[in-house]
C-alpha positions, 0 to 999 in steps of 0.5 A: 483448493478450489476455494483459493481459486474462486478468493483469488480470481474474486480479488482479481475481478475486483483489482480490475474493476477498481481500476476501471473506475480510478478516473470517476474516483479521481474526478470526485476527488478533484475541485472543478474550481482548482482543475479548472484554474490549473487548466487555464494556465496549462492552456496559457503555456500551451499558448506561449503567453508567458508574461501572463504566467510569470505575473501570477508566479509565486516570488518564491519559484521567480528566477531570472532564468524563469521564461526560458523554463517556460519555453523549454516546458512549452516547446515539450507540449505538442502541436497536434490535436488533443485526445485526452486529458484527465486529473491522475493526482490530485492534493489540497492542503489547508493552512492558517490563512491558506489553501494549497491546490497541487493538481496532476493531469495526464494529457495524451496526444498522438503517439505522446504523454505527457504529466502536468503539474500545476501547484497554485495556493491562495493567501489573502485573497490572492492566488498564485501559481507555487509549481509548474513542470511539464515531464514526459512519459513513455506511455498512459500511466494505467498501462505503466502501472499496470499489474502485469507478468510480463517482463517480470524478473525472478524477484517480482515471481518469488514475492507474488508467491510469498504473498499468497503462501505467507498468509496460507501458512498462517492460517494454518499455524492459526487454525492449529493453534485454535484447535489445540488443547489444553494450552495455555495464554493462547490467546498472545499465541493467536496475536503472535501467529497473526503478526508478521516481522519485519517487512520486504518490499517491491516497487511491481512497476519498477523492481525497486525493493526497500526493506523495513526491519521494524515493520509488522503485518497483518496476515505478514502480507500486504499489496497497495496502489495510489490512484494510478500510481504503482501496485507496491507488494510487501511481505513479513516472515510470520515469525510468530506462525513459525515459532509455534509451529516448532513448538506445538508439542510441547504446549499441548504437553499435559499436565505435571503431576503433583504428590499429595493427598488428604486426611481422608486419602491417606486413611481410606488407603488399603492395607500394603499402598503407598498412603500418598497418591499422584493426581493430576493438577 
């Protein structure tokens, strides 16, 4: 038990260090040129330079009410001094003769946070805006999507307990399988035990869940969080481990006896004894 506590502590520390370093990792993933271009358009919006923005808009997103939309977006940005800004999302796509960059920033003002997304496309040396969005959020993404037990329900606690117990159960069955002798097709049973069948996943932040019955997971569990995004915990049915533990006694049954004897055994049998003995395969 102490060993499991040790491993859990190490994993928790590693997750904390990874979370603290998200900013520097995202910075390395984002092109300075793309970041500067996106910030330029955001600054134009803050200054209500709508005409300059409209001149850069791609024809695919221009509409008769685009000016009204830009005004509404600008009104969401406070006039107060900006406290911090950081990149929380960055996606770049290269296509035949084109390049698209989609950058999302988290802007922090006194008591207010905004997610501002700018998507640009460069084709034939001409750069245009293909997406522009401003969305208020109640807190920083790091705080919203942090891994915490505060305010969680029964489904959260159940998933958390199972994500610890299922791999331990599979590991227990795996060790028994390896130590079981004699046993035919042991390597197939090892693979079967290692895999969890189906998937039940839960978004740790929102509590939303999904079911994927055709999925397979190693050791029956997984935990994943994108940069600045929510954790998703997934569990699978350890079917292989369950079936093995049920069938273990039969799988380790001694080899069946077979009858028959060689000619020498027949001729050397003592008087009164049967001429043919049962022997193991």
